N, CA, C and O atoms as a DFTB+ gen file, in Angstrom:
536 C
 N C O
     1  1      66.590     -23.187     123.784
     2  2      65.409     -23.550     124.448
     3  2      64.353     -22.528     124.250
     4  3      64.592     -21.328     124.387
     5  1      63.090     -23.031     123.903
     6  2      62.001     -22.105     123.766
     7  2      61.311     -21.821     125.012
     8  3      61.123     -22.735     125.814
     9  1      60.921     -20.654     125.245
    10  2      60.283     -20.296     126.595
    11  2      58.847     -20.892     126.639
    12  3      58.211     -21.191     125.628
    13  1      58.441     -21.022     127.811
    14  2      57.069     -21.567     128.031
    15  2      56.025     -20.618     127.500
    16  3      54.970     -21.050     127.034
    17  1      56.295     -19.363     127.561
    18  2      55.256     -18.387     127.019
    19  2      55.106     -18.584     125.557
    20  3      54.002     -18.448     125.030
    21  1      56.227     -18.917     124.835
    22  2      55.977     -19.027     123.373
    23  2      55.268     -20.292     123.013
    24  3      54.499     -20.288     122.051
    25  1      55.469     -21.366     123.711
    26  2      54.991     -22.687     123.515
    27  2      53.449     -22.741     123.923
    28  3      52.710     -23.647     123.538
    29  1      53.084     -21.820     124.634
    30  2      51.695     -21.835     125.076
    31  2      51.446     -22.744     126.299
    32  3      50.348     -23.268     126.484
    33  1      52.461     -22.911     127.103
    34  2      52.453     -23.752     128.246
    35  2      51.910     -22.918     129.418
    36  3      51.209     -21.914     129.294
    37  1      52.298     -23.429     130.490
    38  2      51.886     -22.788     131.767
    39  2      52.416     -21.405     131.844
    40  3      53.607     -21.212     131.597
    41  1      51.610     -20.408     132.175
    42  2      52.030     -19.000     132.233
    43  2      52.086     -18.328     130.896
    44  3      52.468     -17.158     130.857
    45  1      51.757     -18.922     129.843
    46  2      51.739     -18.286     128.546
    47  2      50.526     -17.377     128.436
    48  3      49.605     -17.405     129.252
    49  1      50.576     -16.578     127.392
    50  2      49.462     -15.569     127.143
    51  2      48.158     -16.255     126.898
    52  3      47.101     -15.687     127.174
    53  1      48.196     -17.448     126.392
    54  2      46.911     -18.216     126.116
    55  2      46.237     -18.592     127.511
    56  3      45.012     -18.616     127.630
    57  1      47.086     -18.878     128.536
    58  2      46.510     -19.224     129.793
    59  2      45.906     -17.929     130.461
    60  3      44.974     -18.009     131.261
    61  1      46.427     -16.851     130.130
    62  2      45.904     -15.613     130.694
    63  2      44.526     -15.193     130.086
    64  3      43.691     -14.518     130.688
    65  1      44.403     -15.650     128.893
    66  2      43.105     -15.258     128.180
    67  2      42.013     -16.233     128.501
    68  3      40.832     -15.947     128.303
    69  1      42.429     -17.472     129.034
    70  2      41.496     -18.543     129.231
    71  2      40.405     -18.100     130.273
    72  3      39.234     -18.388     130.024
    73  1      40.685     -17.485     131.309
    74  2      39.646     -17.055     132.298
    75  2      38.696     -16.017     131.588
    76  3      37.512     -15.949     131.920
    77  1      39.205     -15.245     130.648
    78  2      38.322     -14.291     130.020
    79  2      37.316     -15.147     129.153
    80  3      36.128     -14.823     129.160
    81  1      37.735     -16.206     128.420
    82  2      36.855     -17.011     127.689
    83  2      35.871     -17.742     128.578
    84  3      34.713     -17.928     128.204
    85  1      36.315     -18.155     129.740
    86  2      35.364     -18.812     130.648
    87  2      34.400     -17.808     131.230
    88  3      33.245     -18.176     131.443
    89  1      34.771     -16.568     131.508
    90  2      33.873     -15.515     131.977
    91  2      32.827     -15.226     130.774
    92  3      31.642     -15.032     131.044
    93  1      33.265     -15.203     129.535
    94  2      32.362     -14.990     128.372
    95  2      31.282     -16.228     128.369
    96  3      30.075     -16.030     128.236
    97  1      31.818     -17.422     128.520
    98  2      30.969     -18.541     128.531
    99  2      30.015     -18.475     129.589
   100  3      28.826     -18.696     129.360
   101  1      30.459     -18.172     130.796
   102  2      29.646     -18.070     131.936
   103  2      28.617     -16.996     131.751
   104  3      27.469     -17.158     132.164
   105  1      28.991     -15.936     131.157
   106  2      28.043     -14.799     130.945
   107  2      27.012     -15.240     129.902
   108  3      25.840     -14.891     130.042
   109  1      27.397     -15.995     128.858
   110  2      26.504     -16.474     127.899
   111  2      25.529     -17.388     128.561
   112  3      24.317     -17.276     128.379
   113  1      26.071     -18.306     129.340
   114  2      25.113     -19.297     130.011
   115  2      24.132     -18.538     130.909
   116  3      22.937     -18.830     130.964
   117  1      24.690     -17.562     131.597
   118  2      23.842     -16.754     132.539
   119  2      22.803     -16.009     131.650
   120  3      21.639     -15.935     132.042
   121  1      23.170     -15.474     130.508
   122  2      22.226     -14.763     129.647
   123  2      21.152     -15.715     129.135
   124  3      19.968     -15.380     129.143
   125  1      21.555     -16.879     128.698
   126  2      20.598     -17.902     128.260
   127  2      19.615     -18.261     129.339
   128  3      18.418     -18.411     129.093
   129  1      20.149     -18.401     130.568
   130  2      19.342     -18.749     131.600
   131  2      18.320     -17.607     131.965
   132  3      17.151     -17.832     132.278
   133  1      18.865     -16.410     131.893
   134  2      17.961     -15.293     132.072
   135  2      16.886     -15.086     130.993
   136  3      15.765     -14.637     131.232
   137  1      17.315     -15.440     129.840
   138  2      16.330     -15.485     128.640
   139  2      15.253     -16.466     128.908
   140  3      14.070     -16.152     128.776
   141  1      15.651     -17.706     129.299
   142  2      14.657     -18.793     129.576
   143  2      13.760     -18.327     130.669
   144  3      12.547     -18.502     130.548
   145  1      14.292     -17.702     131.812
   146  2      13.574     -17.291     132.835
   147  2      12.610     -16.207     132.427
   148  3      11.450     -16.235     132.840
   149  1      13.039     -15.270     131.644
   150  2      12.243     -14.210     131.128
   151  2      11.015     -14.745     130.167
   152  3       9.887     -14.254     130.221
   153  1      11.359     -15.740     129.343
   154  2      10.326     -16.413     128.524
   155  2       9.334     -17.051     129.437
   156  3       8.124     -16.880     129.287
   157  1       9.856     -17.800     130.397
   158  2       8.913     -18.489     131.322
   159  2       8.042     -17.497     132.017
   160  3       6.833     -17.700     132.133
   161  1       8.644     -16.395     132.496
   162  2       7.859     -15.386     133.256
   163  2       6.801     -14.773     132.278
   164  3       5.652     -14.559     132.662
   165  1       7.218     -14.498     131.006
   166  2       6.314     -13.938     130.030
   167  2       5.147     -14.947     129.787
   168  3       3.992     -14.552     129.631
   169  1       5.477     -16.192     129.764
   170  2       4.408     -17.141     129.550
   171  2       3.402     -17.144     130.719
   172  3       2.185     -17.165     130.536
   173  1       4.035     -17.120     132.026
   174  2       3.210     -17.136     133.153
   175  2       2.335     -15.847     133.249
   176  3       1.181     -15.854     133.678
   177  1       3.037     -14.673     132.780
   178  2       2.245     -13.500     132.838
   179  2       1.117     -13.515     131.862
   180  3       0.047     -12.978     132.148
   181  1       1.323     -14.132     130.680
   182  2       0.313     -14.244     129.650
   183  2      -0.834     -15.017     130.213
   184  3      -1.982     -14.595     130.070
   185  1      -0.572     -16.158     130.862
   186  2      -1.617     -16.935     131.557
   187  2      -2.434     -16.234     132.580
   188  3      -3.653     -16.357     132.704
   189  1      -1.567     -15.403     133.385
   190  2      -2.110     -14.611     134.408
   191  2      -3.124     -13.533     133.838
   192  3      -4.203     -13.280     134.373
   193  1      -2.643     -12.924     132.676
   194  2      -3.447     -11.948     132.057
   195  2      -4.749     -12.532     131.559
   196  3      -5.832     -11.972     131.724
   197  1      -4.582     -13.711     130.931
   198  2      -5.871     -14.425     130.443
   199  2      -6.778     -14.729     131.600
   200  3      -7.992     -14.550     131.511
   201  1      -6.180     -15.201     132.719
   202  2      -7.063     -15.465     133.889
   203  2      -7.698     -14.175     134.437
   204  3      -8.868     -14.183     134.821
   205  1      -6.962     -13.101     134.474
   206  2      -7.503     -11.898     134.942
   207  2      -8.596     -11.299     133.909
   208  3      -9.599     -10.710     134.313
   209  1      -8.339     -11.483     132.677
   210  2      -9.360     -11.014     131.699
   211  2     -10.627     -11.847     131.898
   212  3     -11.729     -11.316     131.765
   213  1     -10.499     -13.118     132.210
   214  2     -11.721     -14.035     132.372
   215  2     -12.368     -13.632     133.619
   216  3     -13.596     -13.546     133.639
   217  1     -11.684     -13.378     134.647
   218  2     -12.145     -12.915     135.923
   219  2     -12.844     -11.612     135.746
   220  3     -13.940     -11.455     136.284
   221  1     -12.270     -10.610     134.996
   222  2     -12.929      -9.444     134.747
   223  2     -14.220      -9.592     134.086
   224  3     -15.223      -8.972     134.439
   225  1     -14.177     -10.481     133.056
   226  2     -15.401     -10.751     132.217
   227  2     -16.496     -11.292     133.245
   228  3     -17.654     -10.873     133.245
   229  1     -16.052     -12.187     134.049
   230  2     -17.038     -12.763     135.020
   231  2     -17.605     -11.752     135.988
   232  3     -18.786     -11.747     136.334
   233  1     -16.636     -10.846     136.429
   234  2     -17.116      -9.878     137.457
   235  2     -18.010      -8.850     136.695
   236  3     -18.917      -8.320     137.336
   237  1     -17.846      -8.543     135.466
   238  2     -18.674      -7.715     134.692
   239  2     -20.106      -8.304     134.510
   240  3     -21.116      -7.605     134.589
   241  1     -20.118      -9.622     134.263
   242  2     -21.391     -10.250     134.182
   243  2     -22.086     -10.364     135.487
   244  3     -23.309     -10.243     135.571
   245  1     -21.340     -10.589     136.480
   246  2     -21.975     -10.620     137.966
   247  2     -22.527      -9.219     138.245
   248  3     -23.639      -9.061     138.750
   249  1     -21.701      -8.181     137.895
   250  2     -22.115      -6.809     138.168
   251  2     -23.498      -6.451     137.367
   252  3     -24.414      -5.827     137.904
   253  1     -23.533      -6.871     136.163
   254  2     -24.739      -6.699     135.317
   255  2     -25.912      -7.450     135.944
   256  3     -27.031      -6.941     136.004
   257  1     -25.644      -8.632     136.395
   258  2     -26.704      -9.385     137.030
   259  2     -27.222      -8.673     138.295
   260  3     -28.427      -8.494     138.474
   261  1     -26.331      -8.295     139.116
   262  2     -26.594      -7.623     140.383
   263  2     -27.285      -6.384     140.123
   264  3     -28.238      -6.109     140.851
   265  1     -26.953      -5.589     139.192
   266  2     -27.608      -4.328     138.840
   267  2     -29.103      -4.577     138.381
   268  3     -30.014      -3.816     138.708
   269  1     -29.280      -5.692     137.605
   270  2     -30.686      -6.031     137.174
   271  2     -31.509      -6.467     138.418
   272  3     -32.656      -6.050     138.580
   273  1     -30.904      -7.315     139.299
   274  2     -31.580      -7.749     140.452
   275  2     -31.942      -6.587     141.394
   276  3     -33.040      -6.535     141.947
   277  1     -30.933      -5.607     141.568
   278  2     -31.169      -4.382     142.405
   279  2     -32.361      -3.580     141.709
   280  3     -33.268      -3.124     142.405
   281  1     -32.346      -3.430     140.437
   282  2     -33.334      -2.719     139.745
   283  2     -34.712      -3.375     140.035
   284  3     -35.677      -2.682     140.358
   285  1     -34.782      -4.657     139.921
   286  2     -36.123      -5.406     140.138
   287  2     -36.596      -5.246     141.647
   288  3     -37.764      -4.973     141.925
   289  1     -35.646      -5.427     142.563
   290  2     -35.915      -5.357     143.969
   291  2     -36.390      -3.845     144.318
   292  3     -37.345      -3.599     145.056
   293  1     -35.661      -2.961     143.741
   294  2     -36.046      -1.604     143.926
   295  2     -37.457      -1.324     143.598
   296  3     -38.207      -0.700     144.348
   297  1     -37.822      -1.849     142.353
   298  2     -39.213      -1.670     141.803
   299  2     -40.231      -2.430     142.732
   300  3     -41.324      -1.932     143.004
   301  1     -39.839      -3.627     143.195
   302  2     -40.703      -4.300     144.201
   303  2     -40.955      -3.442     145.408
   304  3     -42.075      -3.238     145.875
   305  1     -39.825      -2.953     145.883
   306  2     -39.835      -2.119     147.146
   307  2     -40.779      -0.928     146.883
   308  3     -41.663      -0.688     147.705
   309  1     -40.635      -0.168     145.777
   310  2     -41.556       0.883     145.491
   311  2     -43.065       0.541     145.404
   312  3     -43.946       1.287     145.832
   313  1     -43.297      -0.743     144.768
   314  2     -44.614      -1.118     144.754
   315  2     -45.220      -1.472     146.152
   316  3     -46.354      -1.132     146.489
   317  1     -44.356      -2.186     146.934
   318  2     -44.766      -2.457     148.247
   319  2     -45.014      -1.271     149.125
   320  3     -45.962      -1.265     149.911
   321  1     -44.193      -0.278     149.009
   322  2     -44.265       1.010     149.726
   323  2     -45.572       1.712     149.294
   324  3     -46.276       2.307     150.110
   325  1     -45.853       1.627     148.051
   326  2     -47.154       2.263     147.537
   327  2     -48.296       1.446     148.125
   328  3     -49.268       2.033     148.599
   329  1     -48.224       0.140     148.115
   330  2     -49.357      -0.629     148.626
   331  2     -49.520      -0.350     150.160
   332  3     -50.645      -0.297     150.658
   333  1     -48.391      -0.174     150.898
   334  2     -48.504       0.092     152.378
   335  2     -49.145       1.447     152.669
   336  3     -49.890       1.656     153.627
   337  1     -48.753       2.420     151.675
   338  2     -49.330       3.759     151.792
   339  2     -50.877       3.685     151.632
   340  3     -51.633       4.337     152.352
   341  1     -51.291       2.866     150.661
   342  2     -52.703       2.714     150.367
   343  2     -53.344       2.017     151.430
   344  3     -54.475       2.340     151.792
   345  1     -52.634       0.978     152.020
   346  2     -53.297       0.250     153.198
   347  2     -53.378       1.220     154.378
   348  3     -54.361       1.191     155.119
   349  1     -52.304       2.134     154.587
   350  2     -52.421       3.106     155.641
   351  2     -53.486       4.072     155.478
   352  3     -54.096       4.475     156.468
   353  1     -53.780       4.505     154.230
   354  2     -54.914       5.352     154.005
   355  2     -56.186       4.609     154.198
   356  3     -57.112       5.178     154.776
   357  1     -56.320       3.386     153.767
   358  2     -57.550       2.628     153.971
   359  2     -57.730       2.395     155.494
   360  3     -58.851       2.429     156.003
   361  1     -56.612       2.160     156.206
   362  2     -56.716       1.963     157.615
   363  2     -57.240       3.279     158.343
   364  3     -58.038       3.264     159.279
   365  1     -56.702       4.364     157.803
   366  2     -57.156       5.666     158.414
   367  2     -58.656       5.872     158.002
   368  3     -59.445       6.344     158.820
   369  1     -59.035       5.536     156.793
   370  2     -60.416       5.756     156.396
   371  2     -61.312       4.836     157.257
   372  3     -62.358       5.238     157.767
   373  1     -60.837       3.568     157.391
   374  2     -61.600       2.532     158.147
   375  2     -61.700       2.985     159.642
   376  3     -62.739       2.757     160.262
   377  1     -60.692       3.594     160.209
   378  2     -60.710       4.072     161.543
   379  2     -61.694       5.125     161.651
   380  3     -62.490       5.108     162.589
   381  1     -61.717       6.149     160.676
   382  2     -62.700       7.221     160.711
   383  2     -64.043       6.776     160.585
   384  3     -64.930       7.270     161.280
   385  1     -64.276       5.824     159.700
   386  2     -65.636       5.240     159.565
   387  2     -66.032       4.507     160.829
   388  3     -67.176       4.584     161.276
   389  1     -65.076       3.798     161.398
   390  2     -65.386       3.136     162.779
   391  2     -65.742       4.168     163.809
   392  3     -66.669       3.938     164.585
   393  1     -65.099       5.234     163.862
   394  2     -65.426       6.341     164.831
   395  2     -66.788       6.849     164.568
   396  3     -67.595       7.029     165.481
   397  1     -67.064       7.095     163.245
   398  2     -68.434       7.618     162.889
   399  2     -69.504       6.572     163.286
   400  3     -70.530       6.886     163.889
   401  1     -69.216       5.374     162.929
   402  2     -70.255       4.298     163.253
   403  2     -70.396       4.231     164.808
   404  3     -71.519       4.138     165.303
   405  1     -69.287       4.276     165.579
   406  2     -69.427       4.282     167.034
   407  2     -70.232       5.575     167.540
   408  3     -70.995       5.512     168.505
   409  1     -70.027       6.627     166.890
   410  2     -70.792       7.766     167.305
   411  2     -72.283       7.587     167.052
   412  3     -73.146       7.896     167.874
   413  1     -72.538       7.024     165.761
   414  2     -73.934       6.808     165.401
   415  2     -74.562       5.747     166.326
   416  3     -75.727       5.867     166.707
   417  1     -73.838       4.779     166.660
   418  2     -74.334       3.730     167.618
   419  2     -74.694       4.394     168.945
   420  3     -75.771       4.159     169.494
   421  1     -73.760       5.245     169.467
   422  2     -74.123       5.887     170.712
   423  2     -75.334       6.800     170.579
   424  3     -76.162       6.853     171.488
   425  1     -75.455       7.519     169.464
   426  2     -76.635       8.282     169.264
   427  2     -77.910       7.449     169.184
   428  3     -78.966       7.834     169.684
   429  1     -77.770       6.276     168.525
   430  2     -78.922       5.318     168.419
   431  2     -79.357       4.807     169.728
   432  3     -80.547       4.722     170.030
   433  1     -78.309       4.440     170.569
   434  2     -78.675       4.014     171.851
   435  2     -79.354       5.077     172.765
   436  3     -80.284       4.827     173.533
   437  1     -78.779       6.280     172.588
   438  2     -79.484       7.443     173.286
   439  2     -80.866       7.569     172.789
   440  3     -81.767       7.763     173.605
   441  1     -81.111       7.482     171.578
   442  2     -82.517       7.652     170.966
   443  2     -83.306       6.492     171.459
   444  3     -84.481       6.655     171.788
   445  1     -82.695       5.265     171.532
   446  2     -83.518       4.161     172.044
   447  2     -83.991       4.355     173.396
   448  3     -85.146       4.103     173.739
   449  1     -82.984       4.859     174.254
   450  2     -83.291       5.208     175.750
   451  2     -84.379       6.254     175.682
   452  3     -85.319       6.114     176.465
   453  1     -84.381       7.280     174.855
   454  2     -85.371       8.342     174.892
   455  2     -86.699       7.671     174.409
   456  3     -87.749       7.937     174.994
   457  1     -86.673       6.865     173.425
   458  2     -87.953       6.293     173.017
   459  2     -88.533       5.322     174.041
   460  3     -89.746       5.246     174.238
   461  1     -87.622       4.575     174.693
   462  2     -88.080       3.740     175.753
   463  2     -88.798       4.492     176.874
   464  3     -89.845       4.072     177.365
   465  1     -88.199       5.610     177.255
   466  2     -88.844       6.506     178.239
   467  2     -90.203       6.972     177.677
   468  3     -91.209       6.974     178.387
   469  1     -90.215       7.365     176.391
   470  2     -91.462       7.859     175.802
   471  2     -92.519       6.719     175.892
   472  3     -93.658       6.959     176.294
   473  1     -92.143       5.534     175.529
   474  2     -93.067       4.394     175.636
   475  2     -93.494       4.133     177.035
   476  3     -94.667       3.822     177.238
   477  1     -92.667       4.229     178.003
   478  2     -93.125       4.083     179.419
   479  2     -94.146       5.168     179.771
   480  3     -95.165       4.938     180.422
   481  1     -93.794       6.371     179.290
   482  2     -94.745       7.455     179.609
   483  2     -96.097       7.232     178.854
   484  3     -97.174       7.458     179.405
   485  1     -95.997       6.789     177.598
   486  2     -97.253       6.493     176.887
   487  2     -98.102       5.362     177.551
   488  3     -99.329       5.436     177.616
   489  1     -97.362       4.280     178.054
   490  2     -98.069       3.274     178.709
   491  2     -98.743       3.759     179.993
   492  3     -99.878       3.397     180.302
   493  1     -98.028       4.564     180.704
   494  2     -98.616       5.122     181.884
   495  2     -99.715       6.080     181.529
   496  3    -100.717       6.123     182.243
   497  1     -99.603       6.816     180.523
   498  2    -100.670       7.706     180.091
   499  2    -101.850       6.904     179.645
   500  3    -102.996       7.242     179.941
   501  1    -101.568       5.816     178.915
   502  2    -102.677       4.936     178.404
   503  2    -103.403       4.270     179.606
   504  3    -104.628       4.169     179.652
   505  1    -102.581       3.832     180.554
   506  2    -103.299       3.340     181.737
   507  2    -104.187       4.297     182.461
   508  3    -105.278       3.917     182.887
   509  1    -103.751       5.571     182.625
   510  2    -104.473       6.525     183.205
   511  2    -105.761       6.896     182.452
   512  3    -106.846       7.076     183.004
   513  1    -105.502       6.999     181.013
   514  2    -106.628       7.204     180.233
   515  2    -107.655       6.173     180.224
   516  3    -108.854       6.442     180.148
   517  1    -107.133       4.860     180.311
   518  2    -108.057       3.748     180.406
   519  2    -108.848       3.699     181.596
   520  3    -110.030       3.356     181.599
   521  1    -108.122       4.080     182.727
   522  2    -108.724       4.095     184.029
   523  2    -109.793       5.182     184.107
   524  3    -110.845       4.975     184.712
   525  1    -109.538       6.298     183.519
   526  2    -110.462       7.348     183.630
   527  2    -111.708       7.124     182.789
   528  3    -112.823       7.521     183.129
   529  1    -111.441       6.454     181.654
   530  2    -112.498       6.103     180.650
   531  2    -113.498       5.094     181.487
   532  3    -114.709       5.161     181.279
   533  1    -113.044       4.307     182.289
   534  2    -113.892       3.333     182.925
   535  2    -114.739       3.947     183.914
   536  3    -115.532       3.260     184.559
């Protein structure tokens, strides 16, 4: 009678190697699955990189636009500040001229009062002279 081990039956050396072959197959399937997952991840990473590059490009353009707007607004600010300084100087000059005119008006009123007094005196003097001539 031939033993089971020699026939390749249950308990034979072929049975003992079978789990090793199954382990190899499982490892191969796992490796294939990992390769597919890696390939999928690389594809997703590639798309993400493209999206990030486009976003970076858009941000660079936005930055360039904002820098230009800042430059323009800064120039406008400088011009307005210069205009305000000029207006301030003109306002100060106008204020000084106003004070000078007010002083001149006061002097003119004072002179008018003095001349009015002189006219009264002249009228009185003229009346006396006219009365004495008669």
